N, C-alpha and C positions, 0 to 999 in steps of 0.2 A: 504494500500500500504506500502510495506517495504521500508525503507530509509537507506541510508548509516549511519546516526546517530544512528540507532538501534544497531550497533555493540558495542556502548559504554553504552548501556542502563542498564547494571547490575553493573556498577562501583558505588561504595559507598554502595552496598548491600552485607550483610553477609561477610564483609572483602574483597570484590573484589576491587583491586586497579590497574588492568591492562586490556588491551583490549583482550588478549588471554584468560584470565580467564572469562571475560565477555561473550565471544563467547562460551566458554565451558559450562558456567552455562545456556546458552540458548540451549544447545544440538547440537551445530554446530560441524560437523565432518571436519577434515582437507580435503582440496581440494574440498569442496562442492561449488556449484554454487548457489547463492541466487538471485532470481529475485528482482531487485530494480527499483524504479521509473517507474514501469510498463513495460518498453521495454528493460531495460538493465539487465545484470547479474554481480553480484559481485562474483568473484572466489577467494577463499582464497588460498594463495601460501605458503605452509609450507616449511621450510628448504631450500634445494638447489633450489627449484622451484622458489624462489624469485630472482634468479640470473639475470633474464632478466631486472630487474630494475637497476642493477648496471652498471656503465660505467668504473669501475676500480676494482681491487682487494681490494683496501682500502675501496671503497664504499660498496662492497659486504660484507666485514667483519663488517662494521659499521651496516649494516642492520641486520646481524646475531646477533651482540652484543646487539642491541636494542631488538631483539626478546628474546634472552636468559636471559638478565639481567632485562629488563623492561616490558616484555610481549607484545612488539610491534608486529604488524601483517602486513604482506605484502599481497596485493591483486591486482587483475586486474578487471577493468570494461570493460566487453565485450558486443558485439552485437551478437544476435542469439546464445548465449552460445558457441561461437566458439573462440578458442585461437588465430586464425589468424585475428580475428576482435577485438583486444584489442584497445580500444580508450584511456584508461587512466590507468596508474599504480599508486598505492597509498601505502603509509606507514602510518598505523593507530597507534597512540600511546597516552598513558595517563601517566602522572606522577603527584603526588600531587602538586608540585610547578609550573608546566607548564600547567596543565590542559589537555583538550582534543585537539588533533591536527591531521590534515591530511596533508601529504606532497604528492603532485601530480606531476606525470610525464606523458608527452604525449606519447601515445602508437604508434604502428607501422601500424595501420589500414589505415592510410592516404597515404600509399605508396603501390605500387604493384597493378596489375590488378586483379579484382575479377571476378568470374564466373557470367554469365548472370543470372542464377537462384538466386544466392545470392544477386545480385544487385536488382533484382525484389523484393525480400523480404525486403531489406533495403529501397528501394524506397517507399514501402507501409508503413514502420515504420516512414519514414520521412514525410509522407503525400503528396508525389509527385505521380501524376498519371503515371503509367508505359507507356512509349512511345511504339509505334507499332514495332519499329525495334531495334535490339540489338546494332546497331552502335550508335544510339542516346543514349541509356541507358549506354553504356560503357563510352561515353564521358560526361555523367552526374555523374560519380562516385565521382569526387571531390566535386561537389555540394551536393550530397546526404550525403556523410560522414561528410561534414562540418556542415550541418543542424543537424545531429544526435550528433556530437561532441558538438556543441553549446547547444543543448538541455540537454545533460548530465551535462555540466558545469553549466547551469542555475539551474538545479535541485539540484546539489550539493551545489551551492552558497546559494540558498534559504533555503535548509534543514539545512546545517551546521550553517549558520548565526543565524537562528531562535533557534538553540539549543546550542548556545554559544561555538561552536567548531571552532577552528582556521583552515583556509585553506591556505596552503603555497605552493610556488613554490618548485620544487625538489632541486633547487640549494641552498635552505636555510637549507637542512637537515644536511650537514656537520657541520655547526656552531651550530645547535641545539644539535647534538651528542657531540661535543666538550664541550659545556656548561654543559651538564649532567655529563660528566666526571670531569670537573674542579670543579664543585660545590659539587661533591660527591653524587649527587642524584642517579646516576646510581648504585653506590655501595650500597646505602641504599635500592634501589628497589630490587637489587639482594638478599640482606640479608633477606628482608621481604618475597620475593617470595620463597626463599629456606625454610623459616620457615613454610609457609602455604602450600607449595607444589604447587606453581603457575604453570599454564599450559604454555608450550612452543609450538608455532606453527612455 
């Protein structure tokens, strides 16, 4: 089973010092969806596609700077490989001084009414028997999505903790970004990545 921690697996090998290069060394193409934790999909979000994670222009610029300077990678964790079913958005980053880190933001799948067929598939993934009528199924949407969201969080917590990867709330990202700038590590990462031709996603 592929896990979120696998995106970091090449770091420390053959001069790899960032997440984007780690994914590149594993043959990952931009915008690919990777099945993780059996029932979820990790969709890499290169460039401007990472914009949905940002709540402001400053936040969007920070995400792009982390990508260009430090090889950070933005991604979404989806259900059924569908963008409309994004449970969680993540920023994946590694630096030598801060280690491996994942910043997590709640997605938009918990709002809006879903089609009956989609709900039936989600119900099966959640292990909930599909009720006989669509009225009941529609009214179970919140419960179904909550079960799947909690399962995703539990899988992430267990996986990342066992691999020494920090999991943080999205609100912590600005302070992390500012720290990398103030300590000079962002500039150091940029110089090193320019020297070795580090990948940008």
